[in-house]
SEDO-602652 format. One record per residue (C-alpha): residue number from 1; residue in three letters; x, y, z. Coordinates in Angstrom, 3 decimals, always signed. Layout:
SEDO-602652
(NUM,ALA,(X,Y,Z)) ...
***
This chain:
SEDO-602652
(1,MET,(+55.178,+78.787,-89.364)) (2,SER,(+54.425,+81.880,-90.919)) (3,ASP,(+51.417,+81.777,-94.196)) (4,THR,(+54.599,+81.731,-96.500)) (5,THR,(+56.646,+79.107,-94.998)) (6,MET,(+53.610,+76.165,-94.712)) (7,ALA,(+54.247,+73.326,-96.479)) (8,ARG,(+51.881,+72.870,-99.046)) (9,PRO,(+50.236,+71.689,-101.267)) (10,VAL,(+47.816,+71.548,-97.343)) (11,VAL,(+46.148,+67.975,-97.934)) (12,CYS,(+42.833,+66.892,-96.226)) (13,ILE,(+42.759,+63.061,-96.308)) (14,THR,(+39.351,+61.530,-94.553)) (15,GLN,(+39.741,+57.546,-93.860)) (16,ALA,(+36.545,+55.614,-94.967)) (17,ARG,(+35.864,+51.804,-94.800)) (18,ILE,(+33.040,+49.196,-95.462)) (19,ASN,(+33.336,+47.179,-92.379)) (20,SER,(+32.974,+48.799,-89.717)) (21,TYR,(+32.011,+47.157,-86.473)) (22,ARG,(+29.339,+48.666,-84.722)) (23,LEU,(+27.943,+50.250,-87.620)) (24,PRO,(+28.175,+48.156,-91.237)) (25,ALA,(+28.580,+50.165,-94.268)) (26,LYS,(+27.372,+53.288,-92.576)) (27,VAL,(+29.170,+56.087,-94.438)) (28,LEU,(+27.088,+54.403,-97.289)) (29,ARG,(+23.998,+55.154,-95.295)) (30,PRO,(+21.826,+57.860,-97.043)) (31,ILE,(+20.852,+61.154,-95.139)) (32,ALA,(+18.350,+63.254,-96.864)) (33,GLY,(+18.945,+61.776,-100.093)) (34,LYS,(+22.720,+61.863,-99.748)) (35,PRO,(+25.279,+58.755,-98.606)) (36,MET,(+26.859,+59.955,-95.325)) (37,LEU,(+30.093,+60.109,-96.694)) (38,ARG,(+28.947,+62.448,-99.442)) (39,TRP,(+27.796,+65.163,-96.364)) (40,HIS,(+30.631,+64.344,-95.045)) (41,LEU,(+32.850,+65.439,-98.181)) (42,ASP,(+31.014,+68.506,-98.638)) (43,ARG,(+31.499,+69.780,-95.824)) (44,VAL,(+34.968,+69.585,-95.936)) (45,LYS,(+35.162,+70.979,-99.600)) (46,GLN,(+34.007,+73.975,-97.939)) (47,ALA,(+37.274,+74.890,-96.274)) (48,GLN,(+39.334,+77.630,-97.516)) (49,ARG,(+42.615,+76.640,-96.661)) (50,ILE,(+42.282,+72.944,-97.950)) (51,ASP,(+44.102,+72.242,-101.225)) (52,ARG,(+43.139,+68.692,-101.750)) (53,ILE,(+41.055,+66.458,-100.823)) (54,VAL,(+41.538,+62.690,-100.695)) (55,VAL,(+39.439,+59.824,-99.541)) (56,ALA,(+41.481,+56.882,-98.203)) (57,THR,(+39.830,+53.583,-98.002)) (58,THR,(+40.819,+49.842,-98.345)) (59,LEU,(+41.147,+47.632,-101.093)) (60,GLU,(+37.938,+45.238,-100.247)) (61,PRO,(+35.831,+44.875,-103.030)) (62,ALA,(+33.131,+46.347,-101.441)) (63,ALA,(+34.828,+49.741,-100.923)) (64,ASP,(+34.005,+50.404,-104.372)) (65,ALA,(+31.040,+52.454,-103.404)) (66,ILE,(+33.255,+54.681,-101.562)) (67,VAL,(+35.329,+55.114,-104.481)) (68,GLU,(+32.403,+56.427,-106.419)) (69,ILE,(+30.888,+58.394,-104.315)) (70,ALA,(+34.732,+60.300,-103.988)) (71,GLU,(+34.939,+60.172,-107.623)) (72,GLN,(+31.258,+61.663,-107.956)) (73,ALA,(+32.634,+64.474,-105.039)) (74,GLY,(+35.081,+64.944,-107.482)) (75,VAL,(+38.187,+64.277,-104.552)) (76,LEU,(+41.024,+61.706,-104.925)) (77,VAL,(+40.609,+58.219,-103.446)) (78,PHE,(+43.918,+56.291,-102.171)) (79,ARG,(+42.858,+52.710,-101.670)) (80,GLY,(+44.574,+51.021,-99.102)) (81,SER,(+45.249,+48.416,-95.981)) (82,GLU,(+42.171,+47.890,-94.019)) (83,GLN,(+43.669,+47.766,-90.255)) (84,ASP,(+47.551,+49.657,-90.930)) (85,VAL,(+45.499,+52.551,-91.458)) (86,LEU,(+48.946,+54.881,-90.989)) (87,ASP,(+50.177,+53.091,-93.431)) (88,ARG,(+47.321,+54.160,-95.556)) (89,PHE,(+47.527,+57.415,-94.519)) (90,ALA,(+51.396,+58.084,-95.562)) (91,GLY,(+49.997,+56.237,-99.155)) (92,ALA,(+47.690,+58.966,-99.984)) (93,ALA,(+50.029,+61.709,-98.685)) (94,ALA,(+52.600,+60.386,-101.231)) (95,LEU,(+49.388,+60.397,-103.729)) (96,ALA,(+48.653,+63.983,-103.260)) (97,ASP,(+52.172,+65.140,-103.037)) (98,ALA,(+51.082,+66.676,-99.450)) (99,GLY,(+53.481,+69.255,-97.818)) (100,THR,(+51.263,+69.688,-94.817)) (101,VAL,(+48.239,+67.074,-93.679)) (102,VAL,(+44.763,+67.348,-92.455)) (103,ARG,(+43.223,+64.206,-90.895)) (104,VAL,(+39.401,+64.242,-90.759)) (105,THR,(+37.355,+60.852,-90.532)) (106,SER,(+34.224,+60.054,-92.183)) (107,ASP,(+32.394,+59.260,-89.495)) (108,CYS,(+31.559,+62.874,-89.288)) (109,PRO,(+28.744,+63.945,-91.277)) (110,VAL,(+28.491,+67.871,-89.619)) (111,ILE,(+32.399,+68.187,-89.684)) (112,ASP,(+32.880,+72.020,-89.846)) (113,PRO,(+34.611,+73.462,-91.983)) (114,ILE,(+35.195,+76.899,-90.511)) (115,LEU,(+36.715,+75.159,-87.591)) (116,ILE,(+39.046,+72.780,-89.783)) (117,ASP,(+40.048,+76.192,-91.421)) (118,ARG,(+40.719,+77.747,-87.524)) (119,VAL,(+43.182,+74.558,-86.289)) (120,ILE,(+45.145,+74.836,-89.984)) (121,ALA,(+45.772,+78.559,-89.239)) (122,LEU,(+46.848,+77.540,-85.679)) (123,TYR,(+49.182,+74.871,-87.365)) (124,GLU,(+50.380,+77.995,-89.615)) (125,THR,(+51.451,+80.174,-87.153)) (126,ALA,(+52.820,+78.316,-84.381)) (127,GLY,(+56.318,+78.532,-85.462)) (128,GLU,(+58.776,+76.269,-87.055)) (129,GLU,(+59.045,+74.184,-83.792)) (130,CYS,(+55.163,+72.656,-84.227)) (131,HIS,(+54.354,+69.784,-86.323)) (132,TYR,(+51.273,+68.636,-84.976)) (133,ALA,(+48.016,+70.876,-83.998)) (134,SER,(+44.151,+69.857,-83.208)) (135,LEU,(+40.840,+69.974,-82.459)) (136,ASP,(+40.898,+69.470,-78.669)) (137,VAL,(+38.025,+66.741,-78.506)) (138,GLY,(+38.059,+67.628,-74.528)) (139,THR,(+36.074,+70.680,-75.389)) (140,PHE,(+34.326,+70.427,-78.837)) (141,PRO,(+31.373,+67.903,-78.795)) (142,ARG,(+32.961,+64.735,-80.696)) (143,GLY,(+32.542,+64.534,-84.627)) (144,LEU,(+34.274,+67.718,-85.294)) (145,ASP,(+37.798,+65.852,-84.726)) (146,CYS,(+40.461,+67.486,-87.034)) (147,GLU,(+44.173,+67.197,-86.938)) (148,VAL,(+47.080,+68.762,-89.101)) (149,PHE,(+50.224,+67.885,-88.871)) (150,SER,(+53.350,+67.992,-91.634)) (151,ARG,(+54.263,+65.712,-93.968)) (152,GLN,(+57.741,+64.628,-92.151)) (153,ALA,(+56.097,+63.671,-88.725)) (154,LEU,(+53.822,+61.759,-90.840)) (155,ASP,(+56.630,+59.793,-92.556)) (156,GLU,(+58.989,+59.123,-89.950)) (157,ALA,(+55.814,+57.780,-87.654)) (158,HIS,(+54.961,+56.053,-90.452)) (159,ARG,(+58.559,+54.355,-90.433)) (160,GLU,(+59.032,+53.860,-87.088)) (161,ALA,(+55.889,+53.375,-85.236)) (162,SER,(+55.186,+49.513,-84.289)) (163,LEU,(+52.397,+49.739,-81.586)) (164,ARG,(+48.838,+48.504,-82.899)) (165,GLU,(+47.421,+51.537,-81.977)) (166,ASP,(+49.624,+53.756,-83.563)) (167,ARG,(+49.095,+51.918,-86.947)) (168,GLU,(+45.652,+51.660,-86.845)) (169,HIS,(+44.658,+55.212,-84.849)) (170,VAL,(+47.775,+57.457,-87.237)) (171,THR,(+48.862,+59.689,-84.883)) (172,PRO,(+49.244,+58.292,-81.057)) (173,PHE,(+52.853,+58.219,-81.945)) (174,ILE,(+53.352,+61.907,-82.918)) (175,ARG,(+51.137,+62.675,-79.763)) (176,ARG,(+53.522,+60.904,-77.809)) (177,HIS,(+56.677,+62.732,-79.248)) (178,VAL,(+55.462,+66.339,-77.878)) (179,GLU,(+59.367,+67.262,-77.535)) (180,ARG,(+59.730,+65.834,-80.598)) (181,TYR,(+57.048,+67.660,-82.908)) (182,GLY,(+55.232,+69.995,-80.419)) (183,ALA,(+52.033,+70.706,-80.212)) (184,ARG,(+49.029,+73.256,-79.850)) (185,PHE,(+45.019,+72.449,-79.486)) (186,LEU,(+42.010,+74.881,-80.472)) (187,SER,(+39.986,+75.210,-77.306)) (188,THR,(+36.584,+76.424,-76.943)) (189,VAL,(+35.601,+78.499,-73.905)) (190,PRO,(+33.010,+77.499,-71.782)) (191,PRO,(+33.705,+73.840,-72.869)) (192,GLU,(+30.681,+71.937,-74.895)) (193,GLN,(+31.651,+68.116,-75.251)) (194,ILE,(+28.518,+66.919,-73.474)) (195,TYR,(+27.218,+66.293,-77.651)) (196,ARG,(+28.341,+63.424,-79.334)) (197,TRP,(+27.914,+64.472,-83.365)) (198,THR,(+30.012,+61.418,-84.494)) (199,VAL,(+28.506,+58.236,-86.155)) (200,ASP,(+29.740,+54.835,-84.853)) (201,THR,(+25.918,+53.328,-83.769)) (202,PRO,(+22.272,+53.032,-85.036)) (203,GLU,(+21.543,+55.950,-82.417)) (204,ASP,(+24.718,+58.191,-83.676)) (205,PHE,(+23.254,+57.838,-87.057)) (206,GLU,(+19.400,+58.567,-85.599)) (207,LEU,(+21.007,+61.898,-84.192)) (208,ALA,(+22.640,+62.993,-87.067)) (209,ARG,(+19.818,+62.127,-90.086)) (210,ARG,(+17.532,+64.654,-87.375)) (211,ILE,(+20.339,+66.936,-87.581)) (212,ILE,(+20.823,+67.030,-91.125)) (213,GLU,(+17.250,+67.175,-92.180)) (214,ASN,(+16.847,+69.986,-89.359)) (215,PHE,(+19.032,+71.973,-92.192)) (216,VAL,(+18.929,+70.299,-95.585)) (217,PRO,(+16.305,+73.974,-96.556)) (218,THR,(+18.833,+76.031,-95.944)) (219,GLY,(+22.175,+74.199,-97.771)) (220,LEU,(+25.565,+73.097,-96.218)) (221,ASP,(+25.936,+76.847,-94.857)) (222,PHE,(+25.714,+75.890,-90.855)) (223,SER,(+28.381,+75.968,-87.912)) (224,TRP,(+28.886,+73.678,-85.185)) (225,THR,(+27.226,+76.356,-82.867)) (226,ASP,(+23.771,+76.555,-84.967)) (227,ILE,(+23.655,+72.526,-83.980)) (228,ALA,(+24.167,+73.152,-80.934)) (229,ALA,(+21.784,+75.859,-80.267)) (230,LEU,(+19.453,+73.307,-81.984)) (231,MET,(+20.097,+71.049,-79.771)) (232,ARG,(+19.469,+73.589,-76.652)) (233,ARG,(+16.141,+73.899,-78.736)) (234,TYR,(+15.280,+69.712,-78.410)) (235,PRO,(+16.727,+68.697,-75.751)) (236,ASP,(+15.591,+65.296,-75.380)) (237,TRP,(+17.775,+64.321,-78.472)) (238,ALA,(+21.316,+64.391,-76.532)) (239,ALA,(+19.379,+61.294,-75.275)) (240,ILE,(+19.509,+59.246,-78.622)) (241,ASN,(+23.271,+58.295,-78.421)) (242,ALA,(+23.787,+59.665,-74.575)) (243,GLY,(+24.694,+55.672,-74.017)) (244,VAL,(+27.160,+55.533,-76.142)) (245,VAL,(+30.670,+54.826,-75.082)) (246,GLN,(+33.485,+56.485,-77.666)) (247,LYS,(+35.889,+53.846,-78.917)) 
***
């Protein structure tokens, strides 16, 4: 798949909801004067290889607040099932007429746009047999997660997947059928997976708040390596959410 043959538009879909179990309404919580969701969206918007962004949220009236933030950020919104996230993604992809889909999640307020572009580039150059590429979450800190896959793979998963895990987490069906879709992974050496920058608990939020507030004077232009350097400067910060187990 060369630069000229990757199906366009490249649409980044980020899932966001109000009813998160361990930290309800986390995407609305303010950090340095902005809701966490807006930090996430502003970071994603910096990626150069994305054509459109869609916030895929739920039908609950409380999600109106998510819609308002998305509209203020100038991105599209799709509303669908809370539990069947795969169906929500398929609807969002159809709304934006996606050729290629980039999946991120709104609980990643410090997601790195450069890494998003690198995963897209990996997918783009992998060849026509590849329908899936991902950041290797075994070597990168959690909270930078990014997956790229073809619209074809998404639509087939939507039609064929029946397991609850497949419907709730979007890509397990694709990843389980490597022989069908191919797979490429972007890794970092040496591994830096000891850190957790995703937000799922109050402890996670406290760490994310400290990280973002540290970089506010310099704006949005900070990378995941800048955050890692900050964590080494303040080694006690890693202990804030060290006991949190990834769901």
